[in-house]
C-alpha positions in Angstrom: -38.3 16.2 -13.7 -37.8 14.7 -10.3 -34.8 16.1 -8.5 -33.1 13.8 -6.0 -30.0 15.1 -4.2 -27.0 13.2 -5.2 -25.2 11.8 -2.1 -21.8 12.1 -3.8 -19.9 15.3 -4.1 -22.0 16.5 -7.0 -23.3 20.0 -7.1 -26.5 20.8 -9.0 -27.0 24.2 -10.6 -30.4 25.3 -11.9 -29.9 28.1 -14.5 -30.6 29.5 -17.9 -28.4 30.8 -20.7 -30.0 34.3 -20.6 -29.2 34.7 -16.9 -26.0 36.7 -16.2 -25.6 35.4 -12.7 -26.0 31.8 -14.0 -23.3 32.4 -16.6 -21.0 33.9 -14.0 -21.6 31.0 -11.5 -21.2 28.4 -14.2 -17.9 30.0 -15.3 -16.6 30.0 -11.8 -17.4 26.3 -11.2 -15.8 25.5 -14.6 -12.6 27.5 -13.8 -12.3 25.9 -10.4 -12.7 22.4 -12.0 -15.7 21.6 -9.9 -17.9 18.8 -11.2 -21.6 19.7 -11.3 -24.8 18.9 -12.9 -26.3 21.8 -14.9 -30.1 21.8 -15.2 -31.0 24.1 -18.1 -34.4 25.7 -17.3 -34.8 26.7 -20.9 -34.5 23.1 -22.1 -36.4 21.7 -19.1 -39.0 24.4 -18.0 -40.6 22.0 -15.5 -37.3 22.0 -13.6 -38.1 25.6 -12.7 -40.7 24.3 -10.3 -38.1 22.0 -8.7 -35.7 24.9 -8.3 -38.5 27.0 -6.7 -39.5 24.2 -4.4 -35.8 23.9 -3.2 -35.2 27.7 -2.8 -38.7 29.0 -2.1 -37.9 31.7 -4.7 -38.1 32.2 -8.4 -34.6 33.7 -8.7 -31.8 31.8 -10.4 -29.3 30.4 -10.3 -30.1 27.9 -7.6 -27.0 26.0 -6.6 -27.6 22.9 -4.5 -24.6 21.4 -2.6 -23.9 17.8 -1.6 -24.9 18.6 2.0 -28.4 19.6 0.7 -27.8 23.3 1.5 -28.3 25.7 -1.4 -27.6 29.3 -2.6 -29.9 31.5 -4.6 -28.2 34.1 -6.8 -24.9 33.5 -4.9 -21.9 35.8 -5.3 -18.6 34.2 -6.3 -17.4 34.7 -2.8 -20.5 32.8 -1.5 -19.8 29.9 -3.8 -16.1 29.8 -3.0 -16.7 29.9 0.7 -19.2 27.0 0.5 -16.8 24.9 -1.7 -14.1 25.5 0.9 -16.4 24.5 3.7 -17.2 21.3 1.9 -13.4 20.7 1.2 -14.1 20.7 -2.6 -11.4 23.3 -3.3 
C-alpha cells in the first residue's frame, strides 16, 4: 500500500479490530460524524509499515490529519482538540 496524504479534509486512521484504543478512537470519530478513511492493519498488514513510517512507532492507532500532522494512541481529548483546531467540529 502506498499512502498519499489526502489534501481534502479527510482523516486517515490506521488501526486494528483487536486494539482497544483503535475501537475507542473509531467510535469517537463516528459519533462526531467525522469523515475518515480507515486502514485495517489486519486486512492490509503491509500498511503497518506505512503507519510506522509516519509515526516512527509501532503503536496504533495512528491518526493522520489533513494538515499532515498525526497522533499515535491519542486520547479522546487529543483528537477533539485537533479536530477543533482544524475547524472540523
